[in-house]
Chimera marker file (.cmm) of the C-alpha trace (Angstrom):
<marker_set name="trace">
<marker id="1" x="16.890" y="-17.982" z="8.694" r="1" g="1" b="0" radius="0.5"/>
<marker id="2" x="17.306" y="-14.515" z="7.212" r="1" g="1" b="0" radius="0.5"/>
<marker id="3" x="17.875" y="-14.220" z="3.501" r="1" g="1" b="0" radius="0.5"/>
<marker id="4" x="20.373" y="-11.602" z="2.393" r="1" g="1" b="0" radius="0.5"/>
<marker id="5" x="19.585" y="-9.787" z="-0.813" r="1" g="1" b="0" radius="0.5"/>
<marker id="6" x="20.688" y="-6.602" z="-2.537" r="1" g="1" b="0" radius="0.5"/>
<marker id="7" x="17.055" y="-5.545" z="-2.824" r="1" g="1" b="0" radius="0.5"/>
<marker id="8" x="15.799" y="-4.043" z="0.422" r="1" g="1" b="0" radius="0.5"/>
<marker id="9" x="12.702" y="-2.247" z="-0.824" r="1" g="1" b="0" radius="0.5"/>
<marker id="10" x="9.245" y="-3.674" z="-1.463" r="1" g="1" b="0" radius="0.5"/>
<marker id="11" x="6.276" y="-2.137" z="-3.230" r="1" g="1" b="0" radius="0.5"/>
<marker id="12" x="2.935" y="-3.763" z="-2.488" r="1" g="1" b="0" radius="0.5"/>
<marker id="13" x="0.474" y="-2.975" z="-5.268" r="1" g="1" b="0" radius="0.5"/>
<marker id="14" x="-2.996" y="-3.315" z="-3.716" r="1" g="1" b="0" radius="0.5"/>
<marker id="15" x="-5.713" y="-3.365" z="-6.376" r="1" g="1" b="0" radius="0.5"/>
<marker id="16" x="-8.424" y="-5.635" z="-5.010" r="1" g="1" b="0" radius="0.5"/>
<marker id="17" x="-11.499" y="-4.433" z="-3.178" r="1" g="1" b="0" radius="0.5"/>
<marker id="18" x="-11.745" y="-7.753" z="-1.337" r="1" g="1" b="0" radius="0.5"/>
<marker id="19" x="-11.789" y="-7.082" z="2.418" r="1" g="1" b="0" radius="0.5"/>
<marker id="20" x="-10.446" y="-10.524" z="3.365" r="1" g="1" b="0" radius="0.5"/>
<marker id="21" x="-7.420" y="-10.036" z="1.116" r="1" g="1" b="0" radius="0.5"/>
<marker id="22" x="-6.891" y="-6.545" z="2.546" r="1" g="1" b="0" radius="0.5"/>
<marker id="23" x="-6.963" y="-7.667" z="6.183" r="1" g="1" b="0" radius="0.5"/>
<marker id="24" x="-5.432" y="-11.130" z="5.921" r="1" g="1" b="0" radius="0.5"/>
<marker id="25" x="-2.689" y="-10.499" z="3.399" r="1" g="1" b="0" radius="0.5"/>
<marker id="26" x="-2.014" y="-6.953" z="2.163" r="1" g="1" b="0" radius="0.5"/>
<marker id="27" x="-2.106" y="-4.960" z="5.400" r="1" g="1" b="0" radius="0.5"/>
<marker id="28" x="-0.929" y="-7.816" z="7.640" r="1" g="1" b="0" radius="0.5"/>
<marker id="29" x="2.120" y="-8.482" z="5.465" r="1" g="1" b="0" radius="0.5"/>
<marker id="30" x="2.925" y="-4.768" z="5.132" r="1" g="1" b="0" radius="0.5"/>
<marker id="31" x="2.838" y="-4.256" z="8.910" r="1" g="1" b="0" radius="0.5"/>
<marker id="32" x="4.899" y="-7.351" z="9.690" r="1" g="1" b="0" radius="0.5"/>
<marker id="33" x="7.404" y="-6.557" z="6.943" r="1" g="1" b="0" radius="0.5"/>
<marker id="34" x="8.303" y="-3.322" z="8.724" r="1" g="1" b="0" radius="0.5"/>
<marker id="35" x="7.984" y="-4.449" z="12.342" r="1" g="1" b="0" radius="0.5"/>
<marker id="36" x="10.027" y="-7.620" z="11.781" r="1" g="1" b="0" radius="0.5"/>
<marker id="37" x="12.587" y="-5.935" z="9.517" r="1" g="1" b="0" radius="0.5"/>
<marker id="38" x="11.953" y="-8.173" z="6.519" r="1" g="1" b="0" radius="0.5"/>
<marker id="39" x="12.370" y="-5.140" z="4.237" r="1" g="1" b="0" radius="0.5"/>
<marker id="40" x="14.107" y="-1.837" z="4.903" r="1" g="1" b="0" radius="0.5"/>
<marker id="41" x="11.465" y="0.110" z="2.999" r="1" g="1" b="0" radius="0.5"/>
<marker id="42" x="7.868" y="-0.898" z="2.366" r="1" g="1" b="0" radius="0.5"/>
<marker id="43" x="5.524" y="1.153" z="0.189" r="1" g="1" b="0" radius="0.5"/>
<marker id="44" x="1.878" y="0.203" z="-0.177" r="1" g="1" b="0" radius="0.5"/>
<marker id="45" x="0.235" y="1.569" z="-3.329" r="1" g="1" b="0" radius="0.5"/>
<marker id="46" x="-3.563" y="1.779" z="-3.173" r="1" g="1" b="0" radius="0.5"/>
<marker id="47" x="-4.828" y="1.471" z="-6.722" r="1" g="1" b="0" radius="0.5"/>
<marker id="48" x="-8.246" y="0.772" z="-8.209" r="1" g="1" b="0" radius="0.5"/>
<marker id="49" x="-11.036" y="-0.782" z="-6.164" r="1" g="1" b="0" radius="0.5"/>
<marker id="50" x="-8.898" y="-0.953" z="-3.021" r="1" g="1" b="0" radius="0.5"/>
<marker id="51" x="-9.347" y="2.842" z="-2.899" r="1" g="1" b="0" radius="0.5"/>
<marker id="52" x="-13.075" y="2.494" z="-2.338" r="1" g="1" b="0" radius="0.5"/>
<marker id="53" x="-12.637" y="-0.215" z="0.306" r="1" g="1" b="0" radius="0.5"/>
<marker id="54" x="-10.044" y="1.856" z="2.171" r="1" g="1" b="0" radius="0.5"/>
<marker id="55" x="-12.241" y="4.929" z="2.140" r="1" g="1" b="0" radius="0.5"/>
<marker id="56" x="-15.404" y="3.201" z="3.377" r="1" g="1" b="0" radius="0.5"/>
<marker id="57" x="-14.592" y="0.299" z="5.709" r="1" g="1" b="0" radius="0.5"/>
<marker id="58" x="-13.837" y="1.142" z="9.366" r="1" g="1" b="0" radius="0.5"/>
<marker id="59" x="-12.000" y="-2.113" z="10.092" r="1" g="1" b="0" radius="0.5"/>
<marker id="60" x="-9.758" y="-1.628" z="7.067" r="1" g="1" b="0" radius="0.5"/>
<marker id="61" x="-9.186" y="1.998" z="8.122" r="1" g="1" b="0" radius="0.5"/>
<marker id="62" x="-8.085" y="0.820" z="11.560" r="1" g="1" b="0" radius="0.5"/>
<marker id="63" x="-5.516" y="-1.475" z="9.938" r="1" g="1" b="0" radius="0.5"/>
<marker id="64" x="-4.385" y="1.349" z="7.647" r="1" g="1" b="0" radius="0.5"/>
<marker id="65" x="-3.660" y="3.426" z="10.753" r="1" g="1" b="0" radius="0.5"/>
<marker id="66" x="-1.621" y="0.537" z="12.183" r="1" g="1" b="0" radius="0.5"/>
<marker id="67" x="0.199" y="0.146" z="8.874" r="1" g="1" b="0" radius="0.5"/>
<marker id="68" x="1.185" y="3.816" z="8.843" r="1" g="1" b="0" radius="0.5"/>
<marker id="69" x="2.201" y="3.659" z="12.516" r="1" g="1" b="0" radius="0.5"/>
<marker id="70" x="4.482" y="0.698" z="11.706" r="1" g="1" b="0" radius="0.5"/>
<marker id="71" x="6.355" y="2.918" z="9.233" r="1" g="1" b="0" radius="0.5"/>
<marker id="72" x="4.909" y="1.736" z="5.938" r="1" g="1" b="0" radius="0.5"/>
<marker id="73" x="4.570" y="4.516" z="3.388" r="1" g="1" b="0" radius="0.5"/>
<marker id="74" x="1.073" y="4.437" z="1.906" r="1" g="1" b="0" radius="0.5"/>
<marker id="75" x="0.342" y="6.126" z="-1.396" r="1" g="1" b="0" radius="0.5"/>
<marker id="76" x="-2.707" y="6.111" z="-3.650" r="1" g="1" b="0" radius="0.5"/>
<marker id="77" x="-3.320" y="6.645" z="-7.329" r="1" g="1" b="0" radius="0.5"/>
<marker id="78" x="-4.958" y="10.051" z="-7.596" r="1" g="1" b="0" radius="0.5"/>
<marker id="79" x="-6.671" y="9.274" z="-10.895" r="1" g="1" b="0" radius="0.5"/>
<marker id="80" x="-8.290" y="6.116" z="-9.491" r="1" g="1" b="0" radius="0.5"/>
<marker id="81" x="-9.271" y="7.946" z="-6.313" r="1" g="1" b="0" radius="0.5"/>
<marker id="82" x="-10.772" y="10.804" z="-8.302" r="1" g="1" b="0" radius="0.5"/>
<marker id="83" x="-12.658" y="8.398" z="-10.562" r="1" g="1" b="0" radius="0.5"/>
<marker id="84" x="-14.158" y="6.738" z="-7.470" r="1" g="1" b="0" radius="0.5"/>
<marker id="85" x="-14.694" y="10.068" z="-5.644" r="1" g="1" b="0" radius="0.5"/>
<marker id="86" x="-12.556" y="9.025" z="-2.653" r="1" g="1" b="0" radius="0.5"/>
<marker id="87" x="-9.382" y="11.149" z="-2.979" r="1" g="1" b="0" radius="0.5"/>
<marker id="88" x="-10.187" y="13.399" z="-0.021" r="1" g="1" b="0" radius="0.5"/>
<marker id="89" x="-11.184" y="10.451" z="2.179" r="1" g="1" b="0" radius="0.5"/>
<marker id="90" x="-7.870" y="8.704" z="1.468" r="1" g="1" b="0" radius="0.5"/>
<marker id="91" x="-5.940" y="11.866" z="2.259" r="1" g="1" b="0" radius="0.5"/>
<marker id="92" x="-7.729" y="12.149" z="5.621" r="1" g="1" b="0" radius="0.5"/>
<marker id="93" x="-6.509" y="8.628" z="6.437" r="1" g="1" b="0" radius="0.5"/>
<marker id="94" x="-2.901" y="9.783" z="6.029" r="1" g="1" b="0" radius="0.5"/>
<marker id="95" x="-2.387" y="8.228" z="2.614" r="1" g="1" b="0" radius="0.5"/>
<marker id="96" x="-0.380" y="10.299" z="0.113" r="1" g="1" b="0" radius="0.5"/>
<marker id="97" x="-2.594" y="10.807" z="-2.952" r="1" g="1" b="0" radius="0.5"/>
<marker id="98" x="-0.872" y="11.691" z="-6.232" r="1" g="1" b="0" radius="0.5"/>
<marker id="99" x="-0.666" y="10.546" z="-9.846" r="1" g="1" b="0" radius="0.5"/>
<marker id="100" x="1.344" y="7.347" z="-9.422" r="1" g="1" b="0" radius="0.5"/>
<marker id="101" x="1.855" y="6.103" z="-12.985" r="1" g="1" b="0" radius="0.5"/>
<marker id="102" x="5.401" y="7.451" z="-13.196" r="1" g="1" b="0" radius="0.5"/>
<marker id="103" x="6.176" y="6.266" z="-9.648" r="1" g="1" b="0" radius="0.5"/>
<marker id="104" x="5.092" y="2.724" z="-10.533" r="1" g="1" b="0" radius="0.5"/>
<marker id="105" x="6.992" y="2.790" z="-13.822" r="1" g="1" b="0" radius="0.5"/>
<marker id="106" x="10.179" y="3.989" z="-12.124" r="1" g="1" b="0" radius="0.5"/>
<marker id="107" x="9.836" y="1.290" z="-9.450" r="1" g="1" b="0" radius="0.5"/>
<marker id="108" x="9.392" y="-1.435" z="-12.055" r="1" g="1" b="0" radius="0.5"/>
<marker id="109" x="12.420" y="-0.222" z="-14.002" r="1" g="1" b="0" radius="0.5"/>
<marker id="110" x="14.550" y="-0.056" z="-10.841" r="1" g="1" b="0" radius="0.5"/>
<marker id="111" x="14.555" y="-3.807" z="-10.353" r="1" g="1" b="0" radius="0.5"/>
<marker id="112" x="13.244" y="-3.525" z="-6.790" r="1" g="1" b="0" radius="0.5"/>
<marker id="113" x="10.651" y="-6.023" z="-5.624" r="1" g="1" b="0" radius="0.5"/>
<marker id="114" x="6.919" y="-5.689" z="-6.210" r="1" g="1" b="0" radius="0.5"/>
<marker id="115" x="4.083" y="-7.760" z="-4.792" r="1" g="1" b="0" radius="0.5"/>
<marker id="116" x="0.684" y="-7.358" z="-6.425" r="1" g="1" b="0" radius="0.5"/>
<marker id="117" x="-2.710" y="-8.204" z="-4.942" r="1" g="1" b="0" radius="0.5"/>
<link id1="1" id2="2" r="1" g="1" b="0" radius="0.2"/>
<link id1="2" id2="3" r="1" g="1" b="0" radius="0.2"/>
<link id1="3" id2="4" r="1" g="1" b="0" radius="0.2"/>
<link id1="4" id2="5" r="1" g="1" b="0" radius="0.2"/>
<link id1="5" id2="6" r="1" g="1" b="0" radius="0.2"/>
<link id1="6" id2="7" r="1" g="1" b="0" radius="0.2"/>
<link id1="7" id2="8" r="1" g="1" b="0" radius="0.2"/>
<link id1="8" id2="9" r="1" g="1" b="0" radius="0.2"/>
<link id1="9" id2="10" r="1" g="1" b="0" radius="0.2"/>
<link id1="10" id2="11" r="1" g="1" b="0" radius="0.2"/>
<link id1="11" id2="12" r="1" g="1" b="0" radius="0.2"/>
<link id1="12" id2="13" r="1" g="1" b="0" radius="0.2"/>
<link id1="13" id2="14" r="1" g="1" b="0" radius="0.2"/>
<link id1="14" id2="15" r="1" g="1" b="0" radius="0.2"/>
<link id1="15" id2="16" r="1" g="1" b="0" radius="0.2"/>
<link id1="16" id2="17" r="1" g="1" b="0" radius="0.2"/>
<link id1="17" id2="18" r="1" g="1" b="0" radius="0.2"/>
<link id1="18" id2="19" r="1" g="1" b="0" radius="0.2"/>
<link id1="19" id2="20" r="1" g="1" b="0" radius="0.2"/>
<link id1="20" id2="21" r="1" g="1" b="0" radius="0.2"/>
<link id1="21" id2="22" r="1" g="1" b="0" radius="0.2"/>
<link id1="22" id2="23" r="1" g="1" b="0" radius="0.2"/>
<link id1="23" id2="24" r="1" g="1" b="0" radius="0.2"/>
<link id1="24" id2="25" r="1" g="1" b="0" radius="0.2"/>
<link id1="25" id2="26" r="1" g="1" b="0" radius="0.2"/>
<link id1="26" id2="27" r="1" g="1" b="0" radius="0.2"/>
<link id1="27" id2="28" r="1" g="1" b="0" radius="0.2"/>
<link id1="28" id2="29" r="1" g="1" b="0" radius="0.2"/>
<link id1="29" id2="30" r="1" g="1" b="0" radius="0.2"/>
<link id1="30" id2="31" r="1" g="1" b="0" radius="0.2"/>
<link id1="31" id2="32" r="1" g="1" b="0" radius="0.2"/>
<link id1="32" id2="33" r="1" g="1" b="0" radius="0.2"/>
<link id1="33" id2="34" r="1" g="1" b="0" radius="0.2"/>
<link id1="34" id2="35" r="1" g="1" b="0" radius="0.2"/>
<link id1="35" id2="36" r="1" g="1" b="0" radius="0.2"/>
<link id1="36" id2="37" r="1" g="1" b="0" radius="0.2"/>
<link id1="37" id2="38" r="1" g="1" b="0" radius="0.2"/>
<link id1="38" id2="39" r="1" g="1" b="0" radius="0.2"/>
<link id1="39" id2="40" r="1" g="1" b="0" radius="0.2"/>
<link id1="40" id2="41" r="1" g="1" b="0" radius="0.2"/>
<link id1="41" id2="42" r="1" g="1" b="0" radius="0.2"/>
<link id1="42" id2="43" r="1" g="1" b="0" radius="0.2"/>
<link id1="43" id2="44" r="1" g="1" b="0" radius="0.2"/>
<link id1="44" id2="45" r="1" g="1" b="0" radius="0.2"/>
<link id1="45" id2="46" r="1" g="1" b="0" radius="0.2"/>
<link id1="46" id2="47" r="1" g="1" b="0" radius="0.2"/>
<link id1="47" id2="48" r="1" g="1" b="0" radius="0.2"/>
<link id1="48" id2="49" r="1" g="1" b="0" radius="0.2"/>
<link id1="49" id2="50" r="1" g="1" b="0" radius="0.2"/>
<link id1="50" id2="51" r="1" g="1" b="0" radius="0.2"/>
<link id1="51" id2="52" r="1" g="1" b="0" radius="0.2"/>
<link id1="52" id2="53" r="1" g="1" b="0" radius="0.2"/>
<link id1="53" id2="54" r="1" g="1" b="0" radius="0.2"/>
<link id1="54" id2="55" r="1" g="1" b="0" radius="0.2"/>
<link id1="55" id2="56" r="1" g="1" b="0" radius="0.2"/>
<link id1="56" id2="57" r="1" g="1" b="0" radius="0.2"/>
<link id1="57" id2="58" r="1" g="1" b="0" radius="0.2"/>
<link id1="58" id2="59" r="1" g="1" b="0" radius="0.2"/>
<link id1="59" id2="60" r="1" g="1" b="0" radius="0.2"/>
<link id1="60" id2="61" r="1" g="1" b="0" radius="0.2"/>
<link id1="61" id2="62" r="1" g="1" b="0" radius="0.2"/>
<link id1="62" id2="63" r="1" g="1" b="0" radius="0.2"/>
<link id1="63" id2="64" r="1" g="1" b="0" radius="0.2"/>
<link id1="64" id2="65" r="1" g="1" b="0" radius="0.2"/>
<link id1="65" id2="66" r="1" g="1" b="0" radius="0.2"/>
<link id1="66" id2="67" r="1" g="1" b="0" radius="0.2"/>
<link id1="67" id2="68" r="1" g="1" b="0" radius="0.2"/>
<link id1="68" id2="69" r="1" g="1" b="0" radius="0.2"/>
<link id1="69" id2="70" r="1" g="1" b="0" radius="0.2"/>
<link id1="70" id2="71" r="1" g="1" b="0" radius="0.2"/>
<link id1="71" id2="72" r="1" g="1" b="0" radius="0.2"/>
<link id1="72" id2="73" r="1" g="1" b="0" radius="0.2"/>
<link id1="73" id2="74" r="1" g="1" b="0" radius="0.2"/>
<link id1="74" id2="75" r="1" g="1" b="0" radius="0.2"/>
<link id1="75" id2="76" r="1" g="1" b="0" radius="0.2"/>
<link id1="76" id2="77" r="1" g="1" b="0" radius="0.2"/>
<link id1="77" id2="78" r="1" g="1" b="0" radius="0.2"/>
<link id1="78" id2="79" r="1" g="1" b="0" radius="0.2"/>
<link id1="79" id2="80" r="1" g="1" b="0" radius="0.2"/>
<link id1="80" id2="81" r="1" g="1" b="0" radius="0.2"/>
<link id1="81" id2="82" r="1" g="1" b="0" radius="0.2"/>
<link id1="82" id2="83" r="1" g="1" b="0" radius="0.2"/>
<link id1="83" id2="84" r="1" g="1" b="0" radius="0.2"/>
<link id1="84" id2="85" r="1" g="1" b="0" radius="0.2"/>
<link id1="85" id2="86" r="1" g="1" b="0" radius="0.2"/>
<link id1="86" id2="87" r="1" g="1" b="0" radius="0.2"/>
<link id1="87" id2="88" r="1" g="1" b="0" radius="0.2"/>
<link id1="88" id2="89" r="1" g="1" b="0" radius="0.2"/>
<link id1="89" id2="90" r="1" g="1" b="0" radius="0.2"/>
<link id1="90" id2="91" r="1" g="1" b="0" radius="0.2"/>
<link id1="91" id2="92" r="1" g="1" b="0" radius="0.2"/>
<link id1="92" id2="93" r="1" g="1" b="0" radius="0.2"/>
<link id1="93" id2="94" r="1" g="1" b="0" radius="0.2"/>
<link id1="94" id2="95" r="1" g="1" b="0" radius="0.2"/>
<link id1="95" id2="96" r="1" g="1" b="0" radius="0.2"/>
<link id1="96" id2="97" r="1" g="1" b="0" radius="0.2"/>
<link id1="97" id2="98" r="1" g="1" b="0" radius="0.2"/>
<link id1="98" id2="99" r="1" g="1" b="0" radius="0.2"/>
<link id1="99" id2="100" r="1" g="1" b="0" radius="0.2"/>
<link id1="100" id2="101" r="1" g="1" b="0" radius="0.2"/>
<link id1="101" id2="102" r="1" g="1" b="0" radius="0.2"/>
<link id1="102" id2="103" r="1" g="1" b="0" radius="0.2"/>
<link id1="103" id2="104" r="1" g="1" b="0" radius="0.2"/>
<link id1="104" id2="105" r="1" g="1" b="0" radius="0.2"/>
<link id1="105" id2="106" r="1" g="1" b="0" radius="0.2"/>
<link id1="106" id2="107" r="1" g="1" b="0" radius="0.2"/>
<link id1="107" id2="108" r="1" g="1" b="0" radius="0.2"/>
<link id1="108" id2="109" r="1" g="1" b="0" radius="0.2"/>
<link id1="109" id2="110" r="1" g="1" b="0" radius="0.2"/>
<link id1="110" id2="111" r="1" g="1" b="0" radius="0.2"/>
<link id1="111" id2="112" r="1" g="1" b="0" radius="0.2"/>
<link id1="112" id2="113" r="1" g="1" b="0" radius="0.2"/>
<link id1="113" id2="114" r="1" g="1" b="0" radius="0.2"/>
<link id1="114" id2="115" r="1" g="1" b="0" radius="0.2"/>
<link id1="115" id2="116" r="1" g="1" b="0" radius="0.2"/>
<link id1="116" id2="117" r="1" g="1" b="0" radius="0.2"/>
</marker_set>
């Protein structure tokens, strides 16, 4: 049964460097959210230790490619990525890397949905 709501956008805030969480929740839910039409717009924000995991793990990178192919917008916190020396690696994966503090603040103030891992 589909639930109708005025909110059609979801931001997934991915902060954990745990590979199991990345593969079995964050990326899987993001992909299915787009492919099954659960949300009109899905944005996945890579923040903190998830930046390192995304930049180094080949299996996670494969799922990132699938996530992007499904139509999920992936962005990363530039400051976190710079602190961890992975900004260029994330960009090569197709992730938009920019300072995301204002983006996150605006999203929170908008009343749209956010899911944090």
